[in-house]
C-alpha positions in Angstrom: 0.0 0.0 0.0 2.8 2.4 0.9 4.7 1.6 -2.3 1.6 2.3 -4.4 1.1 5.7 -2.7 4.6 6.7 -3.4 4.3 5.6 -7.0 1.1 7.6 -7.4 2.8 10.8 -6.0 5.7 10.5 -8.4 3.4 10.2 -11.4 1.5 13.4 -10.3 4.7 15.3 -9.9 5.9 14.3 -13.4 2.5 15.4 -14.9 2.7 18.7 -13.2 6.2 19.3 -14.4 5.1 18.4 -18.0 2.3 20.9 -17.8 4.5 23.7 -16.6 7.1 23.1 -19.2 4.4 23.0 -21.9 3.2 26.4 -21.2 4.5 28.7 -24.0 4.4 31.9 -21.9 7.1 30.4 -19.6 9.5 29.9 -22.5 11.7 32.9 -23.4 12.6 32.6 -27.1 15.5 34.3 -28.7 14.5 36.5 -31.7 16.1 38.9 -34.1 14.5 42.3 -34.8 14.7 45.1 -37.4 13.3 48.6 -37.5 10.7 49.3 -40.3 11.7 51.7 -43.1 9.2 54.2 -44.3 8.6 54.0 -48.0 5.6 56.1 -49.1 2.6 58.2 -48.1 4.9 61.0 -47.0 5.6 64.6 -47.9 8.5 66.9 -47.3 8.7 70.7 -47.0 11.6 73.1 -46.5 12.0 76.2 -44.4 14.7 78.7 -43.6 16.0 78.5 -40.1 18.6 80.0 -37.8 20.7 78.3 -35.1 20.3 79.7 -31.6 22.1 79.1 -28.3 20.2 77.1 -25.8 20.3 80.0 -23.3 21.9 83.4 -22.7 22.4 84.3 -19.1 23.4 87.6 -17.6 25.7 87.0 -14.7 26.4 89.4 -11.8 27.6 89.5 -8.3 25.3 88.9 -5.3 26.9 91.9 -3.5 28.0 95.4 -4.5 31.6 96.5 -4.7 34.6 97.7 -6.8 35.7 95.2 -9.5 39.2 94.0 -8.8 39.8 91.6 -11.7 37.9 90.3 -14.8 39.4 87.0 -15.8 37.6 86.5 -19.1 37.2 88.2 -22.4 34.5 88.3 -25.1 34.4 85.1 -27.1 36.3 83.0 -24.6 35.1 79.5 -23.7 34.7 78.8 -20.0 34.0 75.6 -18.1 31.6 75.2 -15.2 33.1 76.6 -12.1 35.7 78.8 -13.8 36.4 82.1 -12.1 35.0 85.0 -14.1 35.7 88.1 -12.0 36.5 89.3 -8.4 35.5 92.3 -6.3 37.8 94.1 -3.9 37.4 92.3 -0.6 39.2 94.8 1.8 36.0 96.2 3.4 34.3 92.7 3.5 37.4 91.2 5.1 37.5 93.9 7.9 33.8 93.4 8.5 34.3 89.7 8.8 37.2 90.0 11.2 35.2 92.4 13.4 32.2 90.0 13.5 34.5 87.1 14.2 36.1 88.8 17.2 32.7 89.9 18.6 31.4 86.3 18.2 34.3 84.9 20.1 33.7 87.3 23.0 30.0 86.6 23.1 30.5 82.9 22.8 32.9 82.8 25.8 30.4 84.8 27.8 27.6 82.5 26.8 29.6 79.5 27.9 30.2 81.0 31.3 26.5 81.8 31.8 25.6 78.3 30.6 27.8 76.8 33.3 26.4 79.0 36.0 22.9 78.2 34.8 23.6 74.5 35.2 24.7 75.3 38.8 21.5 77.3 39.2 23.5 80.5 39.9 21.7 82.7 37.2 18.1 83.0 36.2 16.6 81.4 33.2 16.0 84.8 31.7 19.7 85.7 31.7 20.5 82.3 30.3 18.1 82.7 27.4 19.4 86.2 26.6 23.0 84.9 26.5 22.0 82.0 24.1 20.0 84.4 21.9 22.8 86.8 21.6 25.2 84.0 20.7 22.8 82.7 18.0 22.3 86.2 16.5 26.0 86.6 16.1 26.4 83.2 14.6 23.9 84.2 11.9 25.7 87.5 11.3 29.1 85.7 11.1 27.7 83.3 8.5 26.2 86.3 6.5 29.6 88.1 6.4 31.3 84.9 5.3 28.7 84.6 2.5 29.5 88.2 1.4 33.1 87.2 1.1 32.2 84.3 -1.1 29.9 86.5 -3.2 33.0 88.6 -4.2 34.0 85.8 -6.6 31.8 85.2 -9.7 32.1 81.8 -11.3 30.5 80.2 -14.4 27.3 78.2 -13.6 27.8 76.1 -16.7 30.1 75.6 -19.7 29.7 78.1 -22.5 31.1 81.2 -24.3 31.3 84.8 -23.0 29.2 86.7 -25.4 29.9 90.2 -23.9 31.5 91.9 -20.9 29.7 95.0 -19.6 32.2 96.5 -17.1 35.9 97.1 -16.7 38.2 96.6 -13.7 38.1 99.4 -11.0 34.4 100.2 -11.8 31.8 100.1 -9.2 29.0 97.5 -9.6 25.8 97.0 -7.7 24.4 93.6 -6.6 22.5 91.9 -9.4 23.9 94.1 -12.2 25.0 92.1 -15.3 28.7 91.9 -15.5 29.0 89.4 -18.4 26.6 87.5 -20.7 27.2 83.8 -20.9 25.7 81.7 -23.7 25.0 78.0 -23.2 26.1 76.0 -26.3 25.9 72.5 -24.8 22.7 72.3 -26.8 22.1 74.2 -30.0 18.5 75.0 -31.1 17.2 75.6 -34.6 14.2 77.9 -35.0 11.9 78.0 -37.9 8.4 79.4 -38.7 5.7 77.4 -40.3 2.3 78.4 -41.8 -1.0 77.5 -40.3 -1.6 74.9 -43.1 1.3 72.8 -41.8 0.7 73.6 -38.1 -2.6 71.8 -38.2 -0.6 68.7 -39.4 2.0 68.8 -36.7 0.9 65.4 -35.3 1.9 63.8 -38.6 5.6 65.1 -38.4 8.0 62.2 -38.9 11.5 63.5 -39.0 13.6 66.7 -39.2 17.0 67.6 -40.5 18.9 70.6 -41.6 21.7 71.6 -44.0 24.1 74.6 -43.8 25.6 76.3 -46.9 28.9 76.7 -45.1 29.1 72.9 -44.8 28.0 71.5 -48.2 26.9 67.9 -48.3 26.4 67.6 -44.5 23.0 66.7 -43.1 22.3 67.2 -39.4 19.4 65.3 -37.8 17.1 67.3 -35.5 14.8 66.5 -32.7 11.5 68.4 -32.1 11.4 70.4 -28.9 8.1 72.0 -29.4 5.7 74.1 -31.5 4.4 77.5 -30.2 0.6 77.2 -30.3 0.2 81.0 -30.8 0.9 82.6 -34.2 2.7 85.9 -34.8 1.4 88.8 -36.7 2.2 87.0 -40.0 0.2 83.9 -39.0 3.4 81.9 -38.6 4.0 79.4 -35.8 7.5 79.1 -34.3 9.1 75.6 -34.1 12.1 74.8 -32.0 14.3 71.9 -32.9 17.4 70.6 -31.2 20.7 69.6 -32.8 22.3 66.4 -31.7 24.7 67.3 -28.8 27.5 65.6 -30.8 26.9 68.0 -33.8 29.7 69.3 -35.9 31.4 72.0 -33.7 31.7 74.2 -36.7 28.0 75.0 -36.4 27.6 78.2 -34.4 24.8 80.3 -33.0 23.5 82.8 -35.7 24.1 80.6 -38.7 21.4 80.2 -41.3 20.2 76.7 -42.2 17.7 75.0 -44.4 15.3 72.8 -42.5 13.5 69.8 -43.9 10.3 68.4 -42.4 9.0 65.0 -43.4 5.4 64.3 -42.6 2.8 61.6 -43.2 0.1 62.2 -45.8 -2.2 59.4 -44.8 -3.7 57.7 -41.7 -1.8 54.5 -42.3 1.9 54.7 -43.3 3.7 52.6 -45.8 6.6 50.6 -44.5 9.3 48.3 -45.8 9.9 45.0 -43.8 11.9 41.9 -44.3 9.8 39.0 -45.8 10.3 36.8 -42.7 8.7 39.5 -40.5 5.2 38.9 -41.9 3.0 35.8 -41.1 -0.5 34.9 -42.1 -3.3 33.6 -39.9 -7.0 33.2 -40.6 -6.7 34.9 -43.9 -5.0 38.0 -42.4 -1.4 39.2 -42.2 0.4 40.1 -39.0 3.8 41.1 -37.5 5.2 40.9 -34.0 6.2 44.1 -32.3 8.5 43.9 -29.3 7.4 46.1 -26.4 10.4 48.3 -25.4 9.5 48.2 -21.7 8.7 44.6 -21.1 10.4 42.7 -24.0 7.0 41.0 -24.7 5.6 40.7 -28.2 2.3 42.1 -29.5 0.6 41.1 -32.7 -0.3 43.9 -35.2 -2.3 43.4 -38.3 -0.8 44.7 -41.5 -2.0 45.2 -45.1 0.4 43.7 -47.6 0.9 46.0 -50.7 3.5 43.9 -52.5 7.2 43.9 -53.2 8.9 47.2 -52.4 11.7 46.9 -55.0 14.4 46.7 -52.3 14.2 43.0 -51.5 11.5 43.5 -48.8 7.8 43.5 -48.5 5.7 46.7 -48.5 2.9 46.9 -45.9 0.6 49.5 -44.4 0.5 49.3 -40.6 0.0 51.5 -37.5 3.7 51.3 -36.3 6.5 53.8 -35.8 10.0 53.9 -37.2 11.7 53.0 -33.9 9.5 49.9 -33.3 11.4 46.6 -33.1 9.8 44.1 -35.5 10.6 40.4 -35.1 12.2 39.0 -38.3 13.1 35.5 -37.2 11.1 33.0 -35.3 7.7 34.6 -35.9 5.8 31.3 -36.2 6.8 30.0 -32.8 5.6 33.1 -30.8 2.4 33.8 -29.0 0.7 37.0 -27.8 2.5 38.7 -24.9 5.3 36.1 -24.9 8.5 37.3 -23.5 11.5 37.3 -25.8 15.2 37.8 -25.8 16.4 40.2 -28.6 19.6 39.0 -30.1 22.2 41.6 -31.1 22.6 42.4 -34.8 25.0 40.3 -36.8 28.4 41.9 -37.3 29.2 43.1 -40.8 32.4 41.0 -40.6 30.6 37.9 -39.5 28.7 37.0 -42.7 26.1 34.4 -42.1 26.6 34.5 -38.3 29.0 31.6 -38.3 31.2 33.0 -35.5 
């Protein structure tokens, strides 16, 4: 009887293991992916634009005084934290020394009163006055130290000195602009578009620009935003960002020619590898890998035919940065997790290595 019970339990464990291993959602399959290439149903328009700096900041001292040194000149590049200018610190140093001496005296007196208070030789009122006086001088001492620090003006970020508004030995008030620093870590391209294109802004696909001073060079752009209010000419301002790794020969103030590619239909035409499309129930589908979870989602496509580039042309509601499964499509199921294999190296033809 005991042997039969043990035998029965073993069979049940084996059956449970088989069921678990047979569930497709537990199996993580390795797949290869590719990005779709747009082929049609698009338009392109060109606009004149100008390159702007990301920001222009007027820098000034937090305290007034006489300018002792200016360490920069117009057009000079500075790094974050570089010293730009200094004020004469003679008066601030004397004030700090006087406050420091006064604080040391009051501190010593407060310590004596504190000791007497512990011995119950002074009243609580005298003790509180001593502690309050010490605290007030601590605050004043820190304020005088801050004023000493404020006599040094440093760069809050890396950029170029656009202009210098004062000279050494001149007096300057707190908050007055001493220099203008432009931020060139990011360069912005500004264009103006008409209302007819503004209403189609949701169909914008890609942006790039070209500069006459650098013939043959194409610089990709990223959309920052579109001003929803038109100017007096019924034009809407569009701001685009250059890649931070752009050619450093591009500078603020240069004129460029901006290209905007946009979709002209509700469904866009895409070129995909043949192996990416599979058929089921008389319809055509592809697998799209979710970027956040690495799980696949099935999308229906309309096959249009051969695209002339060795691929298949389809219409589908997808984006250019989607990852489309190109190998192993028939062994996948909805929401199954996958492992995306790295692309094959150009020097490893056929993936033999």
